[in-house]
C-alpha positions as a Markdown table, in Angstrom:
| # | Residue | x | y | z |
|---|---|---|---|---|
| 1 | Met | 11.6 | -16.8 | -52.5 |
| 2 | Pro | 9.0 | -13.6 | -51.3 |
| 3 | Glu | 9.3 | -9.9 | -52.8 |
| 4 | Ala | 11.9 | -7.7 | -50.9 |
| 5 | Asp | 10.9 | -6.2 | -47.6 |
| 6 | Glu | 8.6 | -9.3 | -47.4 |
| 7 | Leu | 9.6 | -10.8 | -43.7 |
| 8 | Asp | 7.2 | -14.1 | -44.1 |
| 9 | Ile | 9.8 | -15.5 | -41.6 |
| 10 | Asp | 10.0 | -12.5 | -39.2 |
| 11 | Leu | 12.9 | -13.1 | -36.1 |
| 12 | Arg | 12.8 | -10.5 | -35.4 |
| 13 | Ser | 11.2 | -10.1 | -32.0 |
| 14 | Asp | 8.6 | -11.8 | -30.1 |
| 15 | Thr | 7.1 | -9.0 | -30.0 |
| 16 | Val | 6.0 | -9.2 | -33.4 |
| 17 | Thr | 3.5 | -12.0 | -32.7 |
| 18 | Thr | -0.3 | -11.2 | -33.8 |
| 19 | Pro | -3.2 | -12.5 | -31.2 |
| 20 | Ser | -4.3 | -15.9 | -31.8 |
| 21 | Asp | -8.6 | -15.5 | -32.0 |
| 22 | Ala | -9.2 | -16.4 | -29.3 |
| 23 | Met | -7.5 | -13.5 | -27.6 |
| 24 | Arg | -9.8 | -11.3 | -30.2 |
| 25 | Asp | -13.0 | -12.8 | -28.5 |
| 26 | Ala | -12.0 | -12.2 | -25.7 |
| 27 | Ala | -10.6 | -9.0 | -26.6 |
| 28 | Ala | -14.1 | -8.0 | -28.2 |
| 29 | Thr | -16.3 | -10.2 | -25.2 |
| 30 | Ala | -14.3 | -8.8 | -22.2 |
| 31 | Glu | -16.4 | -6.9 | -19.4 |
| 32 | Val | -15.4 | -3.5 | -19.2 |
| 33 | Gly | -15.0 | -0.6 | -16.8 |
| 34 | Asp | -13.1 | 2.6 | -16.1 |
| 35 | Asp | -9.4 | 1.6 | -15.2 |
| 36 | Val | -8.8 | 4.7 | -13.4 |
| 37 | Tyr | -11.7 | 4.4 | -10.6 |
| 38 | Arg | -10.2 | 0.5 | -11.0 |
| 39 | Asp | -13.3 | -0.1 | -12.0 |
| 40 | Asp | -12.8 | -2.2 | -15.4 |
| 41 | Pro | -13.2 | -6.3 | -13.8 |
| 42 | Thr | -11.0 | -8.0 | -16.4 |
| 43 | Val | -8.0 | -5.8 | -16.1 |
| 44 | Asn | -8.2 | -6.0 | -11.8 |
| 45 | Glu | -8.6 | -9.6 | -12.7 |
| 46 | Leu | -6.0 | -9.7 | -14.8 |
| 47 | Glu | -3.3 | -8.2 | -12.7 |
| 48 | Ala | -4.7 | -10.6 | -9.2 |
| 49 | Arg | -4.3 | -13.3 | -11.8 |
| 50 | Ala | -0.8 | -11.5 | -12.4 |
| 51 | Ala | 0.2 | -11.2 | -9.2 |
| 52 | Glu | -0.2 | -14.5 | -8.8 |
| 53 | Ala | 1.9 | -15.9 | -11.5 |
| 54 | Val | 4.6 | -14.5 | -10.4 |
| 55 | Gly | 4.3 | -14.9 | -6.1 |
| 56 | Thr | 4.2 | -11.3 | -5.1 |
| 57 | Glu | 1.0 | -9.8 | -3.4 |
| 58 | Ala | -0.4 | -7.1 | -6.3 |
| 59 | Ala | 0.6 | -6.0 | -9.9 |
| 60 | Leu | -0.8 | -3.5 | -12.6 |
| 61 | Tyr | -1.2 | -3.9 | -16.0 |
| 62 | Val | 0.3 | -1.2 | -17.7 |
| 63 | Pro | 0.8 | 0.0 | -21.5 |
| 64 | Ser | 4.9 | -1.4 | -22.2 |
| 65 | Gly | 7.3 | -3.1 | -20.5 |
| 66 | Thr | 9.3 | 0.3 | -21.0 |
| 67 | Met | 6.6 | 1.9 | -18.1 |
| 68 | Ala | 7.6 | -0.7 | -15.9 |
| 69 | Asn | 11.2 | -0.4 | -15.6 |
| 70 | Gln | 10.5 | 3.7 | -15.9 |
| 71 | Ile | 8.0 | 3.5 | -12.7 |
| 72 | Ala | 10.1 | 1.4 | -11.3 |
| 73 | Val | 12.8 | 2.8 | -10.6 |
| 74 | His | 10.8 | 6.2 | -10.4 |
| 75 | Val | 8.6 | 4.3 | -7.4 |
| 76 | His | 11.9 | 3.4 | -5.5 |
| 77 | Thr | 13.9 | 6.7 | -6.0 |
| 78 | Glu | 14.7 | 10.0 | -4.7 |
| 79 | Pro | 15.8 | 12.3 | -7.1 |
| 80 | Gly | 19.9 | 12.9 | -7.0 |
| 81 | Gln | 19.8 | 9.3 | -6.0 |
| 82 | Glu | 21.5 | 6.5 | -8.3 |
| 83 | Leu | 20.4 | 3.4 | -10.2 |
| 84 | Leu | 23.3 | 0.9 | -9.8 |
| 85 | Leu | 22.6 | -1.6 | -13.5 |
| 86 | Glu | 25.0 | -3.9 | -15.5 |
| 87 | Arg | 25.9 | -2.6 | -18.0 |
| 88 | Glu | 24.4 | -3.2 | -20.8 |
| 89 | Ser | 20.9 | -4.4 | -19.0 |
| 90 | His | 18.2 | -3.1 | -21.2 |
| 91 | Ile | 16.8 | 0.2 | -18.9 |
| 92 | Tyr | 20.4 | 1.2 | -19.2 |
| 93 | Arg | 21.0 | 0.6 | -22.6 |
| 94 | Trp | 17.5 | 0.9 | -24.1 |
| 95 | Glu | 15.1 | 2.5 | -22.9 |
| 96 | Leu | 15.4 | 6.6 | -23.9 |
| 97 | Ala | 17.9 | 7.5 | -20.4 |
| 98 | Gly | 14.4 | 7.3 | -18.7 |
| 99 | Ala | 15.5 | 7.1 | -15.3 |
| 100 | Ala | 17.3 | 10.4 | -15.8 |
| 101 | Lys | 14.5 | 12.3 | -17.4 |
| 102 | Leu | 11.9 | 11.0 | -16.0 |
| 103 | Ser | 13.6 | 9.9 | -11.9 |
| 104 | Gly | 16.6 | 12.6 | -12.5 |
| 105 | Val | 18.2 | 9.7 | -11.0 |
| 106 | Gln | 21.5 | 9.0 | -11.6 |
| 107 | Thr | 23.4 | 5.5 | -13.1 |
| 108 | Arg | 25.9 | 3.6 | -12.5 |
| 109 | Thr | 26.6 | 0.6 | -14.6 |
| 110 | Ile | 28.8 | -3.1 | -13.6 |
| 111 | Asp | 29.9 | -5.3 | -16.3 |
| 112 | Ala | 28.9 | -8.3 | -15.2 |
| 113 | Gly | 30.4 | -10.2 | -18.5 |
| 114 | Asp | 28.7 | -13.0 | -18.9 |
| 115 | Arg | 27.1 | -13.8 | -16.0 |
| 116 | Cys | 24.5 | -10.9 | -16.6 |
| 117 | Val | 24.4 | -10.3 | -12.5 |
| 118 | Pro | 26.4 | -9.2 | -10.9 |
| 119 | Thr | 28.5 | -10.5 | -8.1 |
| 120 | Pro | 27.7 | -9.2 | -4.9 |
| 121 | Glu | 30.8 | -8.2 | -4.7 |
| 122 | Ala | 30.9 | -6.3 | -7.3 |
| 123 | Val | 27.8 | -4.9 | -5.9 |
| 124 | Arg | 29.3 | -3.4 | -3.1 |
| 125 | Glu | 32.0 | -2.0 | -4.2 |
| 126 | Gly | 29.1 | -0.3 | -6.4 |
| 127 | Leu | 27.4 | 1.1 | -3.8 |
| 128 | Val | 27.9 | 4.4 | -3.0 |
| 129 | Asp | 26.4 | 6.3 | 0.3 |
| 130 | Glu | 24.8 | 9.6 | 1.2 |
| 131 | Asp | 27.0 | 11.6 | 1.7 |
| 132 | Leu | 28.4 | 15.3 | 0.9 |
| 133 | His | 29.6 | 15.0 | -2.0 |
| 134 | Arg | 27.3 | 12.0 | -3.0 |
| 135 | Pro | 23.8 | 11.1 | -4.6 |
| 136 | Gly | 23.6 | 6.7 | -2.4 |
| 137 | Thr | 22.3 | 3.8 | -3.9 |
| 138 | Gly | 18.4 | 4.7 | -4.7 |
| 139 | Leu | 18.0 | 0.8 | -6.3 |
| 140 | Leu | 19.8 | -1.9 | -8.0 |
| 141 | Ala | 18.0 | -3.9 | -11.2 |
| 142 | Val | 18.8 | -6.9 | -12.7 |
| 143 | Glu | 17.1 | -8.2 | -15.4 |
| 144 | Asn | 16.3 | -12.5 | -16.2 |
| 145 | Thr | 16.4 | -13.3 | -19.2 |
| 146 | His | 19.0 | -11.5 | -20.0 |
| 147 | Asn | 18.4 | -9.9 | -23.8 |
| 148 | Tyr | 21.9 | -8.7 | -25.1 |
| 149 | Arg | 23.3 | -10.5 | -23.1 |
| 150 | Gly | 20.7 | -13.4 | -25.4 |
| 151 | Gly | 18.3 | -14.6 | -24.0 |
| 152 | Lys | 20.0 | -16.3 | -21.2 |
| 153 | Ala | 18.2 | -17.4 | -18.2 |
| 154 | Val | 19.9 | -16.0 | -15.4 |
| 155 | Pro | 20.8 | -18.6 | -11.4 |
| 156 | Val | 18.3 | -17.5 | -9.6 |
| 157 | Asp | 21.4 | -17.8 | -6.6 |
| 158 | Arg | 22.9 | -14.9 | -8.7 |
| 159 | Ile | 20.4 | -12.7 | -8.1 |
| 160 | Ala | 19.8 | -14.0 | -4.8 |
| 161 | Ala | 23.2 | -13.2 | -3.9 |
| 162 | Ala | 22.9 | -9.4 | -6.1 |
| 163 | Ala | 20.3 | -8.3 | -4.1 |
| 164 | Glu | 21.6 | -10.1 | 0.0 |
| 165 | Ala | 24.5 | -7.8 | -1.3 |
| 166 | Ala | 22.1 | -4.7 | -1.9 |
| 167 | Arg | 19.6 | -4.8 | 0.8 |
| 168 | Glu | 22.8 | -4.8 | 3.3 |
| 169 | Arg | 22.5 | -2.0 | 2.9 |
| 170 | Asp | 19.1 | -0.6 | 2.2 |
| 171 | Val | 18.4 | -0.6 | -1.2 |
| 172 | Pro | 15.8 | -2.2 | -3.1 |
| 173 | Val | 16.1 | -4.7 | -5.9 |
| 174 | His | 13.4 | -4.5 | -9.3 |
| 175 | Leu | 13.8 | -7.2 | -11.9 |
| 176 | Asp | 13.3 | -6.4 | -15.8 |
| 177 | Gly | 12.0 | -9.5 | -15.6 |
| 178 | Ala | 10.4 | -8.5 | -19.5 |
| 179 | Arg | 10.8 | -12.5 | -20.3 |
| 180 | Val | 10.8 | -14.4 | -16.9 |
| 181 | Phe | 8.5 | -16.8 | -17.6 |
| 182 | Asn | 11.4 | -17.1 | -20.5 |
| 183 | Ala | 13.7 | -17.7 | -17.6 |
| 184 | Ala | 12.0 | -20.0 | -15.7 |
| 185 | Val | 10.9 | -22.1 | -18.3 |
| 186 | Ala | 14.8 | -23.4 | -18.8 |
| 187 | Leu | 15.4 | -22.5 | -15.6 |
| 188 | Gly | 13.3 | -25.4 | -14.4 |
| 189 | Val | 11.3 | -23.5 | -11.4 |
| 190 | Asp | 8.1 | -22.0 | -11.2 |
| 191 | Ala | 8.9 | -17.3 | -12.3 |
| 192 | Ser | 8.3 | -17.9 | -8.7 |
| 193 | Glu | 11.2 | -18.3 | -7.6 |
| 194 | Val | 13.3 | -16.4 | -9.4 |
| 195 | Val | 11.2 | -13.3 | -7.7 |
| 196 | Glu | 11.5 | -14.6 | -4.6 |
| 197 | Pro | 14.6 | -11.9 | -4.4 |
| 198 | Val | 13.2 | -8.6 | -4.9 |
| 199 | Asp | 11.4 | -6.0 | -4.4 |
| 200 | Ser | 9.2 | -5.8 | -8.2 |
| 201 | Val | 9.4 | -7.0 | -11.0 |
| 202 | Thr | 8.0 | -5.9 | -14.9 |
| 203 | Phe | 7.2 | -8.6 | -17.5 |
| 204 | Cys | 5.4 | -8.6 | -20.8 |
| 205 | Leu | 2.7 | -10.8 | -21.2 |
| 206 | Ser | 2.8 | -9.4 | -25.0 |
| 207 | Lys | 6.0 | -11.3 | -25.6 |
| 208 | Gly | 7.0 | -14.6 | -25.9 |
| 209 | Leu | 3.2 | -15.1 | -24.1 |
| 210 | Gly | 1.9 | -13.2 | -27.6 |
| 211 | Ala | -0.6 | -10.7 | -26.3 |
| 212 | Pro | -1.1 | -7.3 | -28.9 |
| 213 | Val | -0.2 | -4.9 | -26.4 |
| 214 | Gly | 0.6 | -4.9 | -21.9 |
| 215 | Ser | 2.9 | -4.9 | -19.7 |
| 216 | Ile | 2.4 | -5.9 | -15.9 |
| 217 | Leu | 4.5 | -4.3 | -13.3 |
| 218 | Ala | 4.5 | -6.7 | -9.2 |
| 219 | Gly | 5.4 | -6.1 | -6.0 |
| 220 | Asp | 4.1 | -5.6 | -2.3 |
| 221 | Glu | 0.0 | -4.2 | -2.0 |
| 222 | Ala | 1.7 | -0.8 | -1.3 |
| 223 | Phe | 4.8 | -0.3 | -3.9 |
| 224 | Val | 2.5 | -1.9 | -6.3 |
| 225 | Glu | -0.5 | 1.3 | -4.6 |
| 226 | Asp | 2.2 | 4.1 | -5.0 |
| 227 | Ala | 3.8 | 2.0 | -9.1 |
| 228 | Arg | 0.0 | 3.0 | -9.8 |
| 229 | Arg | -0.5 | 7.0 | -9.6 |
| 230 | Val | 3.0 | 6.9 | -11.3 |
| 231 | Arg | 1.6 | 5.3 | -14.0 |
| 232 | Lys | -1.3 | 7.9 | -13.9 |
| 233 | Leu | 1.4 | 10.7 | -13.9 |
| 234 | Phe | 3.6 | 8.9 | -16.7 |
| 235 | Gly | 0.6 | 9.1 | -19.1 |
| 236 | Gly | -0.5 | 5.4 | -18.6 |
| 237 | Gly | -4.1 | 5.4 | -16.4 |
| 238 | Met | -6.2 | 3.4 | -19.5 |
| 239 | Arg | -10.1 | 3.8 | -19.4 |
| 240 | Gln | -11.9 | 0.6 | -20.9 |
| 241 | Ala | -8.7 | -1.3 | -20.5 |
| 242 | Gly | -10.1 | -4.6 | -20.6 |
| 243 | Met | -10.5 | -5.1 | -23.6 |
| 244 | Ile | -6.6 | -4.6 | -24.5 |
| 245 | Ala | -5.9 | -6.3 | -20.7 |
| 246 | Ala | -8.7 | -9.7 | -21.9 |
| 247 | Pro | -6.1 | -11.2 | -24.7 |
| 248 | Gly | -3.3 | -10.9 | -21.6 |
| 249 | Leu | -5.1 | -13.0 | -20.3 |
| 250 | Lys | -4.9 | -15.4 | -22.8 |
| 251 | Ala | -1.4 | -14.8 | -23.1 |
| 252 | Leu | -1.0 | -16.2 | -19.0 |
| 253 | Glu | -2.2 | -19.6 | -20.2 |
| 254 | Asn | 1.0 | -19.9 | -22.9 |
| 255 | Val | 3.5 | -19.4 | -20.3 |
| 256 | Asp | 4.6 | -24.0 | -20.8 |
| 257 | Arg | 5.1 | -23.4 | -24.7 |
| 258 | Leu | 7.8 | -21.4 | -24.6 |
| 259 | Ala | 9.6 | -24.4 | -24.7 |
| 260 | Asp | 8.8 | -24.8 | -28.1 |
| 261 | Asp | 10.5 | -21.5 | -28.7 |
| 262 | His | 14.1 | -22.8 | -27.2 |
| 263 | Ala | 13.3 | -25.8 | -28.8 |
| 264 | Asn | 13.5 | -23.8 | -31.9 |
| 265 | Ala | 15.8 | -21.5 | -30.8 |
| 266 | Glu | 18.3 | -24.5 | -30.6 |
| 267 | Arg | 17.1 | -25.5 | -33.6 |
| 268 | Leu | 17.4 | -22.4 | -35.2 |
| 269 | Ala | 21.3 | -20.9 | -33.5 |
| 270 | Ala | 23.0 | -25.0 | -34.8 |
| 271 | Gly | 21.7 | -24.3 | -38.0 |
| 272 | Leu | 23.4 | -21.1 | -38.6 |
| 273 | Asp | 26.2 | -22.3 | -36.0 |
| 274 | Ala | 26.8 | -24.7 | -39.2 |
| 275 | Leu | 27.5 | -21.3 | -41.5 |
| 276 | Asp | 31.5 | -20.8 | -42.6 |
| 277 | Gly | 32.1 | -18.1 | -40.6 |
| 278 | Val | 29.0 | -17.9 | -38.4 |
| 279 | Asp | 29.4 | -18.8 | -35.0 |
| 280 | Ala | 25.3 | -19.1 | -33.2 |
| 281 | Pro | 26.0 | -20.8 | -30.1 |
| 282 | Ala | 23.6 | -22.3 | -28.4 |
| 283 | Pro | 21.3 | -20.4 | -26.7 |
| 284 | Asp | 18.9 | -20.3 | -23.1 |
| 285 | Thr | 15.6 | -19.3 | -24.3 |
| 286 | Asn | 14.5 | -18.2 | -27.4 |
| 287 | Ile | 17.3 | -15.4 | -28.7 |
| 288 | Val | 19.6 | -16.1 | -30.3 |
| 289 | Val | 22.8 | -14.5 | -31.2 |
| 290 | Ala | 24.5 | -14.8 | -34.3 |
| 291 | His | 28.8 | -13.4 | -34.8 |
| 292 | Thr | 29.6 | -12.7 | -38.2 |
| 293 | Glu | 33.2 | -11.6 | -37.8 |
| 294 | Ala | 34.7 | -14.7 | -39.1 |
| 295 | Ala | 33.0 | -14.2 | -41.6 |
| 296 | Gly | 33.8 | -10.6 | -43.0 |
| 297 | Ile | 30.0 | -9.6 | -42.5 |
| 298 | Glu | 28.5 | -6.6 | -41.1 |
| 299 | Ala | 25.3 | -6.8 | -39.0 |
| 300 | Ala | 23.7 | -4.1 | -41.1 |
| 301 | Asp | 25.1 | -6.1 | -43.8 |
| 302 | Leu | 22.8 | -9.1 | -42.7 |
| 303 | Val | 19.5 | -7.4 | -41.6 |
| 304 | Thr | 19.5 | -5.8 | -45.0 |
| 305 | Ala | 20.4 | -9.2 | -47.3 |
| 306 | Cys | 18.4 | -11.7 | -44.6 |
| 307 | Lys | 15.2 | -8.7 | -45.6 |
| 308 | Ala | 15.3 | -9.8 | -48.8 |
| 309 | Ala | 15.2 | -13.4 | -48.5 |
| 310 | Gly | 12.1 | -12.9 | -46.2 |
| 311 | Val | 13.8 | -13.1 | -42.9 |
| 312 | Gly | 13.9 | -10.8 | -40.0 |
| 313 | Cys | 16.0 | -10.2 | -37.5 |
| 314 | Val | 18.1 | -6.9 | -35.7 |
| 315 | Glu | 21.8 | -5.8 | -35.7 |
| 316 | Phe | 22.2 | -5.9 | -32.3 |
| 317 | Asp | 26.5 | -5.2 | -32.5 |
| 318 | Asp | 28.9 | -4.2 | -35.5 |
| 319 | His | 28.6 | -8.0 | -36.2 |
| 320 | Thr | 26.6 | -9.9 | -33.7 |
| 321 | Thr | 23.2 | -9.6 | -35.7 |
| 322 | Arg | 19.5 | -11.3 | -33.4 |
| 323 | Phe | 16.5 | -13.9 | -34.5 |
| 324 | Thr | 14.4 | -14.0 | -31.9 |
| 325 | Thr | 11.8 | -17.3 | -32.2 |
| 326 | His | 7.8 | -16.8 | -30.5 |
| 327 | Leu | 5.3 | -18.9 | -31.5 |
| 328 | Asp | 4.3 | -17.9 | -34.7 |
| 329 | Val | 7.2 | -19.3 | -35.6 |
| 330 | Asp | 6.7 | -23.3 | -35.9 |
| 331 | Ala | 10.7 | -25.7 | -37.3 |
| 332 | Asp | 10.0 | -25.5 | -40.4 |
| 333 | Glu | 9.6 | -21.8 | -41.1 |
| 334 | Val | 13.5 | -22.1 | -38.4 |
| 335 | Asp | 14.5 | -24.8 | -40.5 |
| 336 | Ala | 13.3 | -22.4 | -44.4 |
| 337 | Ala | 14.9 | -20.2 | -43.1 |
| 338 | Val | 18.5 | -21.4 | -42.0 |
| 339 | Asp | 18.3 | -22.3 | -46.2 |
| 340 | Arg | 17.6 | -18.8 | -46.6 |
| 341 | Ile | 20.4 | -17.5 | -44.3 |
| 342 | Ala | 23.1 | -20.1 | -45.7 |
| 343 | Gly | 22.5 | -18.5 | -49.1 |
| 344 | Val | 23.1 | -15.1 | -47.4 |
| 345 | Val | 26.0 | -15.7 | -45.9 |
| 346 | Glu | 27.2 | -17.5 | -49.4 |
| 347 | Asp | 26.2 | -13.9 | -51.2 |
| 348 | Leu | 27.7 | -11.7 | -48.4 |
| 349 | Arg | 31.3 | -13.2 | -48.6 |
| 350 | Ala | 31.3 | -13.9 | -52.4 |
């Protein structure tokens, strides 16, 4: 058993991956220039390849997914407008009210439940026309995969239907696709098909794809040019960024292997679901959520006890805990994690 606080099986997130030797070599030997002047050839190559990967005209390399989402909000909206989005979406739940603080945008939420994306009817009902008393909706944001809903891969037709309803009122649509390639692999389609219905998309290089840092914001050329200026405003203008962009190029080669993470997540969920008092639904992608209310175990206690057993996980709700598979965890380690968690659950139930 590992020493307390030593996470030798870290399932907290797919952001905990460490760069491969090939990524480290690419960083060390990257050709660089000043990216604010658009002189960094490695960044330029990454942006071109990223745009190609999701089927957009252009792309912008940014330090984080949160910055990418907030840039998109800022570009698409005017201060005082509303941002319409799902109640449990990352932009609303986990980004420090950035839309309000950075863009002066009010949020209006829709509870889409396990559907993850609002129905067209819900979108139409949620949209607000600008008048003397009301601000007007400036943007609809959707998410795929949906993090809080257990890494759900949302079918393309649901996003397309919601986007069509927004466009009927000339409202643009942004996709928080932090794990959009997980969605594409799970749905058996190309990422460009997932992205096609929307006006802009964010995706992370530093999650399942395994890069040490960085995300992409993509859309048409005019949108990306505006986004580049906002990136500078938000403090995201970088200089010799090729040293961190080079691993991102290697990360784009990791899309196909995401299926391994999905298989390991299924294995993990099956093992957890077999434990008395634990409900762990089969996942779509690489995120497993375990509900322990029936066992009388609070998520905070489970996380603490798992940490002491060397397994990392995170609290999602009072009785809901998230486990995330990634390229640094193989099937044997998943089995070992299940064994340790089983012991933890048994102890906490006693």
